PLY file of the C-alpha trace (Angstrom):
ply
format ascii 1.0
element vertex 407
property float x
property float y
property float z
element edge 406
property int vertex1
property int vertex2
end_header
-56.94 -3.54 -47.58
-56.84 -1.18 -44.63
-55.49 -1.59 -41.12
-55.17 0.99 -38.35
-51.52 1.96 -38.31
-51.01 0.95 -41.93
-48.95 -1.84 -43.43
-46.06 -1.25 -41.04
-48.27 -2.27 -38.10
-48.51 -5.79 -39.54
-44.80 -6.37 -40.16
-42.73 -8.77 -38.09
-39.07 -7.93 -37.40
-36.20 -10.24 -38.28
-35.36 -12.67 -35.51
-31.93 -11.12 -34.99
-33.36 -7.61 -34.65
-33.63 -8.03 -30.91
-34.20 -4.36 -30.27
-37.38 -4.45 -32.40
-38.92 -7.55 -30.80
-41.40 -6.90 -27.96
-39.78 -7.94 -24.69
-40.15 -7.89 -20.94
-38.19 -5.04 -19.35
-37.25 -7.50 -16.61
-35.76 -9.81 -19.24
-34.06 -7.77 -21.96
-33.18 -9.85 -25.00
-29.56 -10.72 -25.66
-28.02 -13.07 -28.19
-26.49 -15.09 -25.33
-29.88 -15.63 -23.67
-31.47 -16.64 -26.96
-28.71 -19.17 -27.63
-29.01 -20.73 -24.17
-32.81 -20.76 -24.41
-32.73 -22.53 -27.77
-30.73 -25.40 -26.29
-32.85 -25.62 -23.15
-36.07 -25.61 -25.19
-34.99 -28.70 -27.16
-32.92 -30.67 -24.61
-34.68 -33.69 -23.00
-31.90 -33.94 -20.43
-33.59 -31.30 -18.26
-36.82 -33.32 -17.80
-35.70 -34.90 -14.54
-38.74 -35.29 -12.35
-41.96 -36.17 -14.21
-44.85 -37.96 -12.51
-44.11 -41.06 -14.56
-40.50 -41.92 -13.76
-40.23 -44.11 -16.88
-40.44 -40.92 -18.93
-37.66 -39.04 -17.15
-35.17 -37.32 -19.45
-37.12 -38.26 -22.58
-39.08 -35.09 -23.41
-38.50 -31.36 -23.83
-40.42 -28.14 -24.42
-40.21 -28.94 -28.13
-42.02 -32.24 -27.59
-45.29 -30.29 -27.57
-44.04 -27.37 -29.68
-42.25 -28.63 -32.79
-41.57 -26.98 -36.12
-43.57 -29.24 -38.44
-46.72 -28.42 -36.45
-46.01 -24.69 -36.46
-44.53 -25.08 -32.96
-47.81 -26.52 -31.70
-48.30 -30.14 -30.60
-49.96 -31.34 -33.82
-52.35 -33.45 -31.75
-55.72 -32.71 -30.20
-54.21 -33.34 -26.78
-50.50 -32.83 -26.28
-48.56 -35.38 -24.24
-45.42 -34.16 -22.49
-44.28 -36.56 -19.78
-45.80 -40.02 -20.05
-45.71 -40.14 -23.82
-43.50 -41.73 -26.42
-42.87 -41.09 -30.08
-42.23 -37.88 -31.97
-44.55 -35.23 -33.30
-47.82 -36.23 -34.92
-47.16 -39.87 -33.96
-46.75 -39.28 -30.24
-48.81 -41.57 -28.00
-49.25 -42.55 -24.37
-46.34 -44.54 -22.99
-47.49 -48.05 -21.98
-45.36 -47.91 -18.81
-47.11 -44.75 -17.60
-50.48 -44.84 -15.86
-53.14 -42.44 -17.17
-53.00 -40.56 -13.87
-49.27 -39.96 -14.42
-49.52 -38.73 -18.01
-48.82 -35.02 -18.39
-51.77 -33.71 -20.41
-54.15 -30.75 -20.45
-57.78 -30.50 -21.54
-57.05 -27.53 -23.79
-55.21 -27.57 -27.11
-51.57 -26.54 -26.80
-51.07 -23.11 -28.45
-48.14 -22.29 -30.69
-45.09 -20.39 -29.45
-44.61 -18.61 -32.79
-45.02 -14.86 -32.52
-45.56 -15.18 -28.75
-43.61 -11.94 -28.33
-46.90 -10.25 -29.21
-48.75 -11.78 -26.24
-48.78 -9.96 -22.92
-50.47 -12.86 -21.15
-50.40 -16.59 -21.78
-52.78 -19.58 -21.89
-56.26 -19.60 -23.41
-57.61 -17.87 -20.31
-54.70 -15.43 -20.20
-54.13 -16.13 -16.53
-50.31 -16.14 -16.69
-48.49 -12.82 -16.75
-48.33 -9.89 -14.38
-49.56 -7.11 -16.57
-51.63 -6.05 -19.55
-55.10 -7.62 -19.22
-54.05 -9.03 -15.83
-53.35 -5.69 -14.24
-55.42 -5.47 -11.07
-56.06 -9.22 -10.78
-53.53 -9.69 -7.97
-56.18 -11.00 -5.58
-56.72 -13.98 -7.90
-53.08 -15.13 -7.79
-53.68 -17.75 -5.14
-50.87 -18.71 -2.83
-49.59 -22.17 -3.64
-50.93 -22.11 -7.21
-48.95 -21.54 -10.37
-50.73 -18.20 -10.71
-48.76 -17.06 -7.66
-45.78 -16.88 -10.01
-47.43 -13.80 -11.54
-46.03 -12.07 -8.46
-42.57 -12.38 -9.97
-43.70 -9.37 -12.05
-42.80 -10.94 -15.39
-44.71 -10.84 -18.66
-46.74 -13.79 -19.86
-44.03 -15.46 -21.97
-41.55 -15.44 -19.10
-44.14 -16.50 -16.52
-45.37 -19.34 -18.70
-41.82 -20.59 -19.20
-41.24 -20.58 -15.44
-44.54 -22.38 -14.77
-43.86 -24.96 -17.48
-40.47 -25.89 -16.06
-41.98 -26.68 -12.68
-45.23 -28.21 -13.96
-43.37 -30.60 -16.26
-40.65 -31.54 -13.77
-37.78 -29.80 -15.54
-34.60 -28.44 -13.95
-30.83 -28.34 -14.44
-28.69 -31.26 -13.29
-25.44 -29.95 -11.74
-23.59 -32.48 -13.90
-25.08 -30.90 -17.03
-23.65 -27.59 -15.93
-20.17 -28.82 -15.02
-19.69 -31.42 -17.76
-21.14 -29.69 -20.84
-20.98 -26.30 -22.49
-24.03 -25.23 -20.46
-21.57 -23.72 -17.95
-20.26 -21.26 -20.54
-23.73 -20.65 -21.94
-25.19 -19.72 -18.55
-22.17 -17.59 -17.69
-22.50 -15.67 -20.95
-26.26 -15.18 -20.61
-26.33 -14.32 -16.89
-22.91 -12.92 -16.02
-24.44 -10.68 -13.34
-26.33 -13.47 -11.52
-24.77 -15.10 -8.46
-23.72 -18.77 -8.85
-26.30 -20.07 -6.38
-29.12 -18.63 -8.52
-27.64 -18.73 -12.02
-28.56 -22.30 -12.94
-32.02 -22.40 -11.39
-35.47 -22.33 -13.02
-35.76 -18.55 -12.84
-32.77 -18.08 -15.15
-33.76 -21.05 -17.31
-37.22 -19.53 -17.82
-35.77 -16.18 -18.83
-33.52 -17.84 -21.41
-36.30 -20.02 -22.82
-38.63 -17.03 -23.04
-35.93 -15.00 -24.80
-35.59 -17.75 -27.40
-39.37 -18.10 -27.81
-39.72 -14.38 -28.49
-37.41 -14.71 -31.51
-39.47 -17.50 -33.13
-41.19 -15.27 -35.69
-42.90 -16.22 -38.95
-41.19 -13.41 -40.82
-40.58 -15.50 -43.97
-44.28 -16.09 -44.69
-45.44 -14.81 -48.12
-47.64 -12.15 -46.52
-44.65 -10.79 -44.62
-42.63 -10.69 -47.85
-45.52 -8.87 -49.54
-45.63 -6.35 -46.69
-41.91 -5.73 -47.17
-42.50 -4.84 -50.82
-42.39 -8.11 -52.79
-45.66 -7.78 -54.71
-45.11 -11.18 -56.35
-45.18 -12.97 -52.99
-48.98 -13.41 -52.98
-51.15 -15.07 -55.59
-54.28 -13.38 -56.92
-56.49 -15.55 -54.70
-54.34 -14.85 -51.64
-54.57 -11.10 -52.26
-58.35 -11.43 -52.60
-58.41 -13.42 -49.37
-56.46 -10.64 -47.65
-59.04 -8.07 -48.76
-61.79 -10.28 -47.33
-59.81 -10.73 -44.10
-59.41 -6.97 -43.62
-62.73 -6.10 -45.24
-65.98 -8.04 -45.56
-64.87 -10.80 -43.20
-63.92 -8.35 -40.47
-61.33 -10.82 -39.20
-59.09 -7.96 -38.12
-61.65 -6.89 -35.53
-59.94 -9.50 -33.37
-56.87 -10.64 -35.32
-54.59 -7.66 -35.71
-51.02 -6.49 -35.41
-47.93 -8.37 -36.60
-49.07 -11.75 -35.21
-52.70 -11.29 -36.26
-53.83 -11.92 -32.70
-54.93 -9.75 -29.80
-55.08 -9.67 -26.02
-58.86 -9.81 -26.09
-61.14 -12.71 -25.20
-64.26 -13.88 -27.00
-66.89 -16.58 -26.63
-67.53 -18.36 -29.92
-69.41 -21.34 -28.51
-66.74 -23.84 -29.57
-66.85 -27.28 -27.95
-64.46 -28.18 -25.17
-62.03 -31.06 -25.60
-63.82 -34.42 -25.67
-63.71 -37.86 -27.26
-62.48 -41.38 -26.62
-58.98 -40.30 -27.63
-58.77 -37.77 -24.78
-56.97 -38.74 -21.58
-59.03 -37.40 -18.66
-57.48 -35.15 -16.04
-58.64 -34.95 -12.43
-59.14 -31.61 -10.72
-58.96 -29.65 -13.97
-58.91 -25.87 -13.38
-62.05 -23.87 -14.07
-60.56 -22.04 -17.03
-60.65 -25.32 -19.00
-64.42 -24.94 -19.45
-65.11 -21.31 -18.62
-62.05 -19.71 -20.22
-61.28 -16.20 -18.99
-64.30 -16.38 -16.68
-62.82 -19.39 -14.92
-59.89 -17.17 -13.95
-61.60 -13.85 -13.23
-64.95 -15.28 -11.97
-66.64 -12.40 -13.74
-69.94 -13.12 -15.45
-68.98 -11.04 -18.49
-65.87 -13.19 -19.04
-67.58 -16.58 -19.02
-66.70 -18.92 -21.91
-64.31 -16.37 -23.40
-60.98 -17.58 -24.77
-57.98 -15.60 -25.94
-57.70 -14.63 -29.61
-54.90 -16.81 -31.10
-52.30 -15.87 -33.67
-52.96 -17.15 -37.21
-49.59 -18.07 -38.72
-48.60 -21.62 -39.74
-51.96 -23.30 -39.29
-51.89 -25.09 -42.63
-52.21 -28.86 -42.34
-53.18 -28.85 -38.67
-56.17 -31.07 -37.92
-57.02 -29.80 -34.44
-57.97 -26.15 -33.98
-60.02 -24.21 -31.46
-59.37 -24.34 -27.72
-60.79 -27.86 -27.61
-59.11 -29.07 -30.79
-62.46 -30.01 -32.30
-62.22 -28.05 -35.57
-60.38 -30.02 -38.24
-58.90 -27.35 -40.53
-58.58 -23.65 -41.23
-61.49 -23.90 -43.66
-63.59 -25.60 -40.97
-62.90 -22.68 -38.63
-63.83 -20.14 -41.31
-67.05 -21.99 -42.12
-67.91 -22.22 -38.43
-67.47 -18.47 -37.94
-69.21 -17.69 -41.23
-72.29 -19.63 -40.11
-72.07 -18.31 -36.53
-74.02 -21.16 -34.94
-72.60 -22.14 -31.55
-71.81 -25.86 -31.29
-71.41 -25.91 -27.50
-74.87 -26.16 -25.97
-73.48 -25.08 -22.58
-72.75 -21.58 -23.87
-75.83 -19.43 -23.60
-76.47 -16.92 -26.39
-75.91 -14.04 -23.95
-72.23 -14.95 -23.61
-71.41 -15.03 -27.33
-69.14 -12.38 -28.79
-70.82 -9.55 -30.73
-68.39 -10.39 -33.55
-69.80 -13.94 -33.74
-72.44 -13.32 -36.35
-73.05 -14.64 -39.90
-70.53 -13.18 -42.34
-72.46 -14.15 -45.49
-69.30 -15.13 -47.32
-69.77 -16.93 -50.64
-68.09 -20.25 -51.41
-65.45 -18.49 -53.49
-64.83 -15.97 -50.73
-64.44 -18.78 -48.18
-61.89 -20.48 -50.44
-59.98 -17.23 -50.98
-59.93 -16.46 -47.26
-58.77 -20.01 -46.56
-55.84 -19.78 -48.97
-54.82 -16.43 -47.45
-54.70 -17.88 -43.93
-53.28 -21.27 -44.90
-50.76 -20.28 -47.57
-50.02 -16.56 -47.32
-49.49 -16.88 -43.56
-47.35 -20.01 -43.80
-43.63 -19.67 -43.06
-42.07 -22.75 -44.72
-38.75 -22.79 -42.91
-39.40 -22.91 -39.17
-36.68 -25.55 -38.83
-34.22 -22.64 -38.88
-35.10 -22.10 -35.23
-33.85 -25.57 -34.22
-30.31 -26.19 -32.93
-28.05 -28.63 -34.72
-27.59 -30.53 -31.47
-28.04 -30.09 -27.73
-25.26 -29.89 -25.12
-26.32 -33.11 -23.38
-25.81 -35.08 -26.59
-29.32 -36.53 -26.24
-31.59 -37.25 -29.18
-33.90 -34.25 -29.40
-36.57 -33.10 -28.97
-37.42 -36.53 -27.49
-35.14 -39.29 -26.26
-37.46 -42.24 -25.63
-36.77 -45.40 -27.62
-39.63 -44.92 -30.10
-38.65 -41.30 -30.77
-35.00 -42.23 -31.25
-36.05 -44.75 -33.89
-38.39 -42.32 -35.60
-35.79 -39.54 -35.53
-32.97 -41.96 -36.48
-30.86 -41.05 -33.49
-28.08 -43.43 -32.53
-26.97 -41.93 -29.22
-28.43 -42.45 -25.74
0 1
1 2
2 3
3 4
4 5
5 6
6 7
7 8
8 9
9 10
10 11
11 12
12 13
13 14
14 15
15 16
16 17
17 18
18 19
19 20
20 21
21 22
22 23
23 24
24 25
25 26
26 27
27 28
28 29
29 30
30 31
31 32
32 33
33 34
34 35
35 36
36 37
37 38
38 39
39 40
40 41
41 42
42 43
43 44
44 45
45 46
46 47
47 48
48 49
49 50
50 51
51 52
52 53
53 54
54 55
55 56
56 57
57 58
58 59
59 60
60 61
61 62
62 63
63 64
64 65
65 66
66 67
67 68
68 69
69 70
70 71
71 72
72 73
73 74
74 75
75 76
76 77
77 78
78 79
79 80
80 81
81 82
82 83
83 84
84 85
85 86
86 87
87 88
88 89
89 90
90 91
91 92
92 93
93 94
94 95
95 96
96 97
97 98
98 99
99 100
100 101
101 102
102 103
103 104
104 105
105 106
106 107
107 108
108 109
109 110
110 111
111 112
112 113
113 114
114 115
115 116
116 117
117 118
118 119
119 120
120 121
121 122
122 123
123 124
124 125
125 126
126 127
127 128
128 129
129 130
130 131
131 132
132 133
133 134
134 135
135 136
136 137
137 138
138 139
139 140
140 141
141 142
142 143
143 144
144 145
145 146
146 147
147 148
148 149
149 150
150 151
151 152
152 153
153 154
154 155
155 156
156 157
157 158
158 159
159 160
160 161
161 162
162 163
163 164
164 165
165 166
166 167
167 168
168 169
169 170
170 171
171 172
172 173
173 174
174 175
175 176
176 177
177 178
178 179
179 180
180 181
181 182
182 183
183 184
184 185
185 186
186 187
187 188
188 189
189 190
190 191
191 192
192 193
193 194
194 195
195 196
196 197
197 198
198 199
199 200
200 201
201 202
202 203
203 204
204 205
205 206
206 207
207 208
208 209
209 210
210 211
211 212
212 213
213 214
214 215
215 216
216 217
217 218
218 219
219 220
220 221
221 222
222 223
223 224
224 225
225 226
226 227
227 228
228 229
229 230
230 231
231 232
232 233
233 234
234 235
235 236
236 237
237 238
238 239
239 240
240 241
241 242
242 243
243 244
244 245
245 246
246 247
247 248
248 249
249 250
250 251
251 252
252 253
253 254
254 255
255 256
256 257
257 258
258 259
259 260
260 261
261 262
262 263
263 264
264 265
265 266
266 267
267 268
268 269
269 270
270 271
271 272
272 273
273 274
274 275
275 276
276 277
277 278
278 279
279 280
280 281
281 282
282 283
283 284
284 285
285 286
286 287
287 288
288 289
289 290
290 291
291 292
292 293
293 294
294 295
295 296
296 297
297 298
298 299
299 300
300 301
301 302
302 303
303 304
304 305
305 306
306 307
307 308
308 309
309 310
310 311
311 312
312 313
313 314
314 315
315 316
316 317
317 318
318 319
319 320
320 321
321 322
322 323
323 324
324 325
325 326
326 327
327 328
328 329
329 330
330 331
331 332
332 333
333 334
334 335
335 336
336 337
337 338
338 339
339 340
340 341
341 342
342 343
343 344
344 345
345 346
346 347
347 348
348 349
349 350
350 351
351 352
352 353
353 354
354 355
355 356
356 357
357 358
358 359
359 360
360 361
361 362
362 363
363 364
364 365
365 366
366 367
367 368
368 369
369 370
370 371
371 372
372 373
373 374
374 375
375 376
376 377
377 378
378 379
379 380
380 381
381 382
382 383
383 384
384 385
385 386
386 387
387 388
388 389
389 390
390 391
391 392
392 393
393 394
394 395
395 396
396 397
397 398
398 399
399 400
400 401
401 402
402 403
403 404
404 405
405 406
């Protein structure tokens, strides 16, 4: 197995090693920010103003990013506001009209290892810098992309956009009547009171927390740190295929096994009778990076995702149409585009038959599924939230499923 930069270039830091975690210079990581962000990420009490008023104060960031799904949604189409039920069992709320339901026509990515992403979303349109340097003219006034002008990195920008897009903010009563007052004061002691409890500070705290959600207890990470018993024989073989014959590391590299590059693989967009339609969907839903940049060479390209904690997920690819890690590997191994809208000229040069044998496919699958699976992501959850609400959701169905008695 070889990787430019050696084994060290693949290692994730511990989550408390804040100085070693990639961060935005405009939002330096502190323990106080991370603590506040953890509570805000899970607390439904901040979801004040959704389109469907019946869903107010029932959902949180963790509704669509929860531990058992590797901090993804676990569904083909995530439902934030306008849904009910927890996790894999979440569904549309019967009191919310389809036009009020908060959904997207792209699969919700994971927040794990997001510290290694300069820009966010499948099209990478959120974030001031990195691949977005020089795209200022595309940050349209009045659109969420205008928030790129805040000069923050993708994680911070996405957190700020999400708070507004999902109708989340702080209630003054939450500040004065709970420990949020002390948490904000500790995290932002240098911010004036009139700005301290607003979305800008909330986004910085949530982003700080998200940057610490690292899959550093996965077997592959343990192996990288010197535990040669952490991987099975098949997983080690799969790693050699990943970094060798399979050429997976042409795109998936670094500690998160991702990259800030974009590729067209001809994968189908989100479709099906189980998909809630969305009016006036942005162009990057179908055209990916090209829908943002309007450049011909970017058409149908989507950002390379990180590969940790994908085991057991039934919806992969930007459209959620691939049913397992093995299905993704077989798709790439065959290199036959399934989306008839994507002309051959747009396809990535890396999308070509790999000629992997059945045994090699199985070995590569067990490397990605098992060696890259951190089994204890629940360590990133709080024991409770300051509001006292059931979390991460507080609707009646979720409270029953989560066995919450309060609220």
